[in-house]
C-alpha positions in Angstrom: -52.6 -33.7 93.6 -50.4 -30.8 92.5 -50.7 -31.9 88.9 -54.5 -31.8 89.2 -54.4 -28.4 90.7 -52.1 -27.2 87.9 -54.4 -28.7 85.3 -57.3 -26.9 86.8 -55.4 -23.6 86.8 -54.4 -24.0 83.1 -58.0 -25.0 82.2 -59.4 -21.9 83.9 -56.7 -19.7 82.2 -57.6 -21.1 78.8 -61.3 -20.6 79.4 -60.7 -17.0 80.5 -58.6 -16.2 77.4 -61.2 -17.7 75.1 -64.0 -15.6 76.8 -61.8 -12.4 76.5 -61.0 -13.1 72.9 -64.6 -13.6 72.1 -65.5 -10.3 73.8 -62.7 -8.5 72.0 -63.7 -9.9 68.6 -67.3 -8.8 69.3 -66.3 -5.3 70.2 -64.0 -5.1 67.2 -66.8 -6.2 64.9 -69.2 -3.7 66.4 -66.7 -0.9 66.0 -65.9 -1.7 62.4 -69.6 -2.1 61.6 -70.4 1.4 63.1 -67.6 3.2 61.2 -67.4 1.3 57.9 -67.9 -2.0 56.3 -65.1 -4.5 56.9 -64.7 -6.7 54.0 -61.2 -7.5 55.3 -59.0 -6.8 58.3 -57.3 -3.9 56.4 -60.6 -2.2 55.8 -61.1 -1.7 59.6 -57.9 0.5 59.8 -58.5 2.4 56.5 -57.8 6.1 56.5 -60.3 6.6 53.6 -63.6 7.9 55.1 -66.9 6.5 53.8 -67.8 10.1 52.7 -66.1 13.4 52.7 -66.4 17.1 51.7 -63.0 18.5 50.9 -61.2 21.7 49.8 -57.6 21.9 48.5 -54.9 23.9 46.8 -51.8 23.1 44.8 -50.0 23.6 41.6 -48.8 21.7 38.6 -47.4 21.6 35.1 -49.7 22.7 32.3 -49.2 22.5 28.6 -51.3 24.7 26.3 -51.4 23.3 22.8 -52.9 24.7 19.6 -55.4 23.0 17.4 -55.4 23.9 13.7 -56.4 27.5 13.5 -58.3 29.2 10.7 -57.7 32.8 9.5 -59.3 34.6 6.6 -59.1 38.1 5.3 -61.2 40.0 2.7 -60.6 43.5 1.5 -63.3 45.7 -0.1 -61.9 48.9 -1.6 -63.2 52.1 -3.3 -60.9 54.4 -5.4 -61.9 58.1 -5.4 -60.7 60.9 -7.6 -61.7 63.8 -5.4 -65.3 63.1 -4.7 -65.9 60.9 -7.7 -65.9 57.1 -7.4 -63.3 55.9 -9.9 -63.4 52.1 -9.3 -64.3 49.4 -6.8 -62.5 46.2 -6.0 -62.6 43.1 -3.8 -59.8 40.7 -2.8 -60.3 37.4 -0.8 -58.9 33.9 -0.6 -59.1 30.6 1.2 -58.3 30.4 4.9 -54.9 29.6 6.1 -54.6 27.0 8.8 -51.6 27.5 11.0 -50.8 25.4 14.1 -49.1 27.4 16.8 -46.2 26.2 18.9 -47.3 24.9 22.4 -46.2 26.4 25.7 -45.8 24.9 29.2 -45.6 26.5 32.6 -46.4 26.0 36.3 -50.0 26.9 37.2 -51.8 27.3 40.6 -54.9 25.3 41.4 -57.8 25.3 43.9 -60.5 22.7 44.2 -63.4 21.6 46.3 -65.5 18.5 46.1 -67.3 15.5 47.7 -67.1 11.8 47.5 -69.1 8.9 49.0 -68.8 5.1 48.9 -71.5 3.0 47.3 -73.1 1.2 50.3 -70.6 -1.1 52.0 -68.3 -1.7 49.1 -65.0 -0.2 48.1 -66.3 1.6 45.0 -67.2 5.3 45.3 -68.6 8.2 43.4 -67.9 11.9 43.7 -67.7 15.3 42.0 -65.1 18.1 42.2 -64.8 21.6 41.0 -61.4 23.0 40.1 -60.1 26.4 39.0 -56.7 27.2 37.5 -55.1 30.3 36.1 -52.7 30.2 33.2 -51.7 33.3 31.2 -50.4 31.5 28.1 -50.1 33.1 24.7 -49.3 31.1 21.5 -48.1 33.2 18.6 -47.0 33.1 15.0 -45.2 36.0 13.4 -45.6 37.2 9.8 -48.8 35.3 8.9 -49.4 35.7 5.2 -52.8 35.1 3.6 -52.9 34.8 -0.3 -55.7 36.6 -2.0 -57.3 36.9 -5.5 -59.1 40.1 -6.5 -61.4 41.6 -9.0 -61.8 45.3 -10.0 -64.1 47.5 -11.9 -61.2 49.8 -13.0 -60.1 50.0 -16.6 -57.4 47.6 -17.6 -57.6 45.8 -14.2 -60.2 43.1 -14.3 -58.3 40.8 -12.0 -55.2 41.0 -9.7 -53.4 39.0 -7.1 -52.5 40.0 -3.6 -52.1 39.0 0.0 -52.5 40.3 3.5 -49.6 40.3 6.1 -50.3 40.0 9.8 -47.2 40.9 11.9 -48.3 38.5 14.6 -51.3 36.2 15.2 -51.8 35.3 18.8 -54.1 32.9 20.7 -54.3 32.8 24.5 -56.1 31.2 27.5 -56.1 32.4 31.1 -59.0 31.3 33.4 -60.2 27.7 33.4 -62.8 25.9 35.4 -63.7 22.2 35.4 -66.7 20.4 37.0 -65.7 16.7 37.2 -68.1 13.9 38.2 -66.0 10.8 38.9 -66.0 7.2 40.0 -63.3 5.4 41.9 -62.2 2.6 44.1 -60.7 2.9 47.6 -57.9 1.0 49.3 -56.4 1.0 52.7 -55.0 4.6 52.6 -56.0 5.8 49.1 -58.4 5.7 46.2 -58.0 6.0 42.5 -60.6 7.7 40.2 -61.5 8.7 36.7 -64.1 11.1 35.4 -65.3 13.5 32.7 -67.4 16.7 32.6 -67.8 20.2 31.3 -65.2 23.0 31.4 -65.5 26.8 31.1 -62.4 28.7 29.8 -61.7 32.2 28.8 -59.9 32.2 25.5 -59.0 34.9 23.0 -57.0 35.8 19.9 -55.6 38.9 18.2 -54.5 40.0 14.8 -51.7 42.5 15.1 -50.8 45.0 12.4 -52.7 43.7 9.4 -51.8 45.3 6.0 -53.3 44.4 2.6 -51.0 44.3 -0.5 -51.7 43.8 -4.2 -49.8 43.3 -7.4 -51.2 45.6 -10.2 -49.2 45.0 -13.4 -51.9 46.1 -15.7 -52.9 49.2 -13.8 -51.9 52.7 -15.1 -48.4 54.0 -14.2 -46.9 54.4 -11.7 -48.8 51.5 -10.0 -47.8 49.0 -12.8 -44.1 49.6 -12.1 -44.4 48.9 -8.4 -44.0 45.1 -7.6 -46.2 45.2 -4.4 -48.7 48.1 -3.7 -49.8 48.9 -0.2 -53.6 48.9 -0.5 -54.9 49.3 3.1 -52.4 51.9 4.3 -51.8 52.0 8.1 -51.7 48.7 9.9 -54.8 47.6 11.7 -55.2 45.3 14.8 -58.0 43.5 16.5 -58.2 41.5 19.7 -61.2 39.6 21.2 -62.0 37.3 24.1 -64.8 35.0 25.0 -65.9 32.4 27.6 -66.1 29.1 25.9 -67.7 25.8 27.2 -65.8 22.6 26.5 -65.2 19.1 27.7 -62.7 17.8 30.3 -61.5 14.4 31.5 -59.3 13.4 34.4 -57.7 10.4 36.1 -56.0 10.6 39.5 -55.0 9.0 42.8 -55.2 10.2 46.4 -53.2 9.3 49.5 -54.7 9.9 52.9 -52.2 11.1 55.4 -54.9 11.1 58.0 -58.7 10.6 57.6 -59.0 14.4 57.2 -55.8 15.3 55.1 -54.9 13.8 51.8 -52.8 14.4 48.7 -54.5 14.4 45.2 -52.3 13.7 42.1 -54.2 14.0 38.8 -53.8 14.3 35.0 -56.5 16.4 33.3 -57.3 17.2 29.7 -59.6 20.1 28.6 -60.8 21.1 25.2 -62.9 24.3 24.9 -65.1 25.1 21.9 -64.9 28.8 21.2 -66.9 30.6 18.5 -65.1 32.1 15.5 -64.2 35.8 15.9 -65.3 38.3 13.3 -63.9 41.7 12.6 -64.6 44.6 10.2 -62.3 47.5 10.1 -62.5 50.6 7.8 -59.3 52.0 6.3 -58.2 55.0 4.3 -55.1 55.3 2.2 -54.3 58.8 1.0 -50.8 57.8 -0.3 -52.2 55.1 -2.7 -51.7 57.1 -5.9 -52.3 60.9 -5.5 -54.7 62.5 -6.3 -56.6 59.2 -6.0 -57.7 58.2 -2.5 -58.4 54.6 -1.6 -61.0 53.7 1.2 -62.5 50.4 2.2 -63.0 47.7 4.8 -60.8 44.9 6.0 -63.0 41.9 7.0 -61.6 39.0 8.9 -62.5 35.8 10.6 -60.1 34.0 13.0 -60.2 31.3 15.7 -58.8 30.6 19.1 -58.6 26.8 19.2 -56.5 25.4 22.1 -56.5 22.5 24.5 -54.7 21.9 27.8 -52.9 19.0 29.4 -52.2 19.3 33.2 -50.5 17.3 35.9 -51.2 18.7 39.3 -50.6 17.9 43.0 -52.8 19.4 45.7 -53.1 19.1 49.5 -56.7 18.7 50.6 -58.6 18.9 53.9 -61.8 17.0 54.5 -64.7 18.0 56.8 
């Protein structure tokens, strides 16, 4: 009799547990279905939201590297004896193509963006905008550009020469990237990759440019001087521009909570600036008194750079 009673108690306990388990499973399924799709048990406890707007700030290491630059100089000169034009001349040559040494430094970063999963699967899409500031200058000292010249002066049909630039500098400071991306989420993170446009402020400068020539067939005393200063006082020019470009990035996030996450990424950016052009007049009273030499230095130069960045940011979602 006691055994029968015990069997009934055990049977009632098993039935109660089964009913409770069924109700718990049903509630759990409903909860997961309302928050996110549950392809697996881990998906139900994922910290990665199905969609999120976010803002963040951080810093990282950025390397600014130089592409092959192009620098050309042309000199147009007029020799006057008092007010009378004595001769004219032109000197030019092929461009020189220096590659400047790269620089690296820590840079600040701010970003904002949005992502959303595709339906009920783990794949997602998004877009983020980032801004970084880097004040990096790449330079080369004593840039020499060979030239070949012609003249209308007597006994000087042709001559050789060169221009010397004390320093040629290329820099970049402000950079903005708009990055559409796709990715895949996991329990507490997602990985992503994307590409998009960039906008960067780049610039370059030619500092202290002087044109020289060798005039062995000119009248004395010019013929006895190995190198003659043609353009006189050094000239400088500096220009900047906003240049569009392309950018690409790969990264990974780690969600501390459903609202806070870390974003670690590598980004590459390549702007496409236009070539800078400069024309600067010169006057050289010390050329060969009483002769006075006037003219124009004409130059074209580039500011070709690209950036490589590894950044870490803390982001808040809302």
